[in-house]
N, C-alpha and C positions, 0 to 999 in steps of 0.2 A: 676778611677775617680780622678779629679783634687783635690789637697790637699786644704783643707779649711785654709785660713790664720789666724794667731792669731790676727793681727792688719791690718787694711786696711783703706783707706781714706773713701770710700763709700761702704757700704754693701746694695745691692739691694735684697729684700726678695720678691720673686715671679717672675716667668719667663713666664708669658703670653705675649701678644703683647706689653703692655706698659713697663714692665720690660725689655724685650729684646730690644726694641727701645732705652730705656735710656742706656742700657749697650752698644749698638753699638755707640751711640753718644759719650759716655765717651771713648770708645776704640779708635775711630777716633782721639780724642784729646789727646790720650796717658796718660789718667788719671788712677789712682790706684783704682780699684774696685773689688769686687767679687759679683757674682749673684748666689743665691741658690733658690731651689724650693722643695716643699714637695713631689711632685709626682715623682715616679721612672722614668717615661718618659713622653714626651709631650702627650697631649690628641689628639685623632684621630677623634673627631667629629667636625662638622662645626661651630656650635654656631654663632658668629657674621659673617656676610656675605657681608658686603659692606664697601669700602673705598671711601670716597667722595673726590671731586677734590681739596678742600682746604687742606685736609690731605695729599693727594699725593704731593702737592706743598711743604708742610711743611717738608716731609720726604727726600726731594731731596738730602741733604747732606749725607744721610746714604747709598747711592748707592744701593738701593733695589727696587726702583720704576719700573725700566725697567722690572725687573724679575716678579714683581707682575702683570704689564700690560700684559706681555707675557702669563701669566698663567691664568688670569681672563677673564671675560666678560665685555665688555664696554656697559654701558647703557646710552643712550642720552635722554631718556624721562621718566618723572614721570607723571602718570595720576591717577586722582581719578575718579572713575566710579560708577554710580548707575546701576548695571547690564551692559547693552550695552551702556548706555548714558554717555558720557564724561562730567564730571563736571568741571574739572580743568586739564590743561596741562602745566607742567613746563619743559622747553627745556634746558637741560644742554649744548647742542651745542652752545647756546648763551652766555655762560660764557666767559668773556674777559680776566681774570687775573688768570686763572687756567685751568687745563686740561678740555676739553669740554665733560666730561662724568663722571659718577660714575662707580667705578670698582666693579663688583660682584666677590668676591673671598672668599671662606670659611675660617674660622679662623685657622683651622689646616694647611692649605696651607700657610697662611700668617706667621704663626709661624715657619713653616719649612724654609721659605725663610729667615726670620730674624735670625734663628739659624744658618743656613749656612753662612750668612754674618758675624755673630759673630765669628764663627770658622775661617773664612778667616783672621780676625783680631787678631787671636791667643788666643781667650778666649772661654770658654765653661761654661755651667750651671752646678753647683755642686748640685747633687741630689742623693738620696732623703734625704733632711734635713728639719725638721719642727722647725720653731722658737717657742719657749715655753715661753720665758721670756725676757724682755727688761728692763734694768736699765740705767737711766741717770747717767753718770759719768763725771769726770773732762775731759773737751775737747772732749766730744762725748758720746757714749753710749756702753753698753756691751749687747750682745744678746746671750742667752743660747739656745742650740738646744736639740732635743729630745735624741740625743746620748751623751749628757753631754758636748760636745764641747762648747767653748765660743769664741766670736769674739769681739774685741774692734774696733769700727769704729768711725771715726770723724763724719760721717753722716749715718744715717740708713734710707733707702727708703722703705716705705710700698707699695708694688705693689701686695699684696697678697689678692686681691679680696674684695667682700662686707662683708665677715666675718673676715676681717683682724685682726690678732693677733697683728700686730705692732700698728695699730690704737687703739685697746682696751688697750694694755699694756701702750701706751703713754697717756691714759686717755682722748682721743679725742671722743666727742660725735658724734652720727650718727643718728639724728632724721629724721623722715619721716613717710610715709604711704605706704600701699599696695593696689594695684588695684586687679582686679578679675583674673580669670584663663584664660590662653591662650594655644592654641595647636600650636606646631611647628613641621614641618616635611620637609625633603628633599626627593623629589620624582623624578621619571622619568614618564613623561606623554606627551600626545598629547595635544597641547595648541594652541588655535586659534589666539592669540595675538602675536605681533612682539617680537622677542627675544632681542630687545634693549629697552624694556620698563619694568619698575617696576610699578605695578598697585595696587592701594588701592581701594578696593570695599566697598561701603556703602550698607547695606541691612537691612531689618526689623529684620533678625536674628542675626545681628552683623557684624563685619568687617572681611575682608579677604585681606591679602596681598600675591601677587604672584610675585616672582622675579626670573629671569633666573640666573643660576650659571654655572660654568665650568663643563665639562664632561657630557653635556646634562642633567643637573639636574635643578630642580626648587625648590625654597625655598617657603614654605607655612607657614604663620602666621595667626592665626585666633582667634578672641575672642571666647571663648568656656567655659561656665560654667561647672565645674567639668570635665575638659578635661581628657581623658584617658592618662595613664602614657606611654603607647606605642600604639600610634594611628595606626590603620590598614588602608589598601587601601579603605575599605568601609567607615571608619570615614572621611577620607579626601575627598573622592568622594562625600559624602553627603554634605559636606560643600561647595564644588565647585558647585554642582547642585543647592544649595539653594541660594548662594551669587554671584557666578561668572557670566560670560557672558552666555547668553541664547543659544548661539551656542555650549556651553559646552567645557569641557576638560575631557579627559579620563586618569585617573591615572593608570599607568601600574605597578609601583613598589615603595615600601617605602624603602629608603636607610637608613633613620635614623629619629626617631621621639621622641618627648618628650613633657612635659607640663611644664609650668612655671607660677609663679605669678609675676606680675610686681610691683616693688618697686620704690618709688620715695623718695630718701634720699640724704642728703648732710652733709658732715663732718662739724662740727662747726668750725674747722680751718684746714688748710692744712699743718701747721708747728707747731711743739712743740719742741722748742730748736733744738737739732740735728736730730729730726725725721721729715720726710717729707712724704707726701702721694700723690699718683697719681692714675689715673684710677678708677676701681671699689672700691678700698679702700677709695676713696674720694668722689665718687658720683655714684649713680645708678638711673636709671630712665626708663620710658617707651620706648620700641623699636621704637615708632613712629618716622619716619624720619631717622632710622638707625644711630643715633648719638653716641651711647655708646662707642664702640671701638674707633671711630674717636676722640672723646674728650679726651680719655685716651692717644692716640698716640700724640696728640697736647700737652698734659701735659708733655709727655716725652721729646719732642723737647724743650719745654720751660725750663724744670728742667735741662736739659743737659747744657744750656747756664748759667743758675743761679749757678749751682755747679761749673762750670769752673771759673766763676767770683769770687765766694766765696773763692775757694781754691787757685787760682793762683793770684788774685788781692787783696786777703784779704779783700773782700767787702761782708760781710755776709748780708748786707741789700738787696742784690740781691735775696736772698732766701725769704725774706719777700715780695719783689715785686712779685716773682713767686706766692706765696701763695695768695696774693691779686688779681693779674690778673687772675689766673686760678679759683679762687673762683668766680669771676665775670663772667667768661666764662661759668662756670657750672651753675650758677644761671640762666643765659640767656637760656641755653639749657633746663634746668629743667622746666622753665616757658613755653618754646615752646612745649616740648613734653607733658607736662601736659595739656595744652590747646588742642593739637591735639588729645590726647587720650580721653579727655572728649567730644570734638566735634564729634569724630568718633564713640563713644559708647553711643550716646543719645538713650534713651529707648522709649520715647514717639513719636508715628508716626507724629503728627502734627509738633513737633519740628524738626523732620528729614526732612520733606517736606520743612519747612522754611529754614533750614540749606542748603539743596541742591540748593534751589533757590538763596540764597545769594552767595554761592560759584560760581555758574555759572555766576552770574551777575558781581562780582568783578574780576573773572579770565578772563573776556572778555577784560580787560584792559591790554595792552602789558607790561606796567610798573610793574603792579602787578605780572604777570608771571615771569618777570625778577628777581623781588625781591625774590619771592618764590624759584626760582632756586638758586639764590645766597645764601639764607638762608639755604637751605638743603645742598648745596655743602660746606658750611663753607667758602665761598669765599668773603663774604661781609667785 
């Protein structure tokens, strides 16, 4: 294992996609940093599964996009349906200033590509180490780990998820609320709709999202009160039969499944002196629109530039600009996902009928369809 330094310019706590992307950006610029993670090895489950066009464009300088595209599945269409009836069609092929598709690639594969790129640049994640305590000190902060080691850093970056120790130790609030229960599963199945389409189904029983993934897999996300912790083939099949196309889909195998509750939270600030937040440590929200990991990766790109400016040009106000700009970006995404979630989970049938009619009406306008595609892609 790589030795933990006693002093470093930048300490990144957390080696998910956001922490890894930040580390690569700093390594490309030849900056002094260390990245640690509490897990003994990277997780091998899919979790987040889409990288949007705007995010792919933002990651260009990291030299990882071609590898991601080669490994993932290109999706050119997003459709909202009421069973077999199309309510809305957003066409990513019409994007003008970003790749004309969304890339379906599971998070474990994304992390593997990022880790490989970081190694090519001569760096690796130091693990397993758990940050236990953070103290603000002269010209930086001191972090104490579970094994008693300490690191003095000019800046400490919390990329350690929604239960971030760094955020808590810095005294940064994380207010918000929690939605209901959802089922998530990666499956192999026979599916009647095109492989280049992500579909959101509205139904009386709740919502269903079906998205293609690499290795002949599909991602299933469904609103499901008291969802089972380990969904079975029968659980997922019942949801598809109730909410999906009437031509049906036949589930053959569950590769991974889980349940989760959707949180809607935003850190009260992204910077506290030498402490900076990004990714889930700074914001969590509904998976509607597949924006979570994308927003975190764009945080990482923005923070890379801000840290380089702060350390090399002695302009720490760049970090305040980062905090303000990414807070605004997160607020925008949280508003969008909150509205999408509430719209998709209407409980009263008359309201659902009105909702479907309005969606069909407004989505008949080409400008509306283009705006929705740009909004989802993060390309606006």
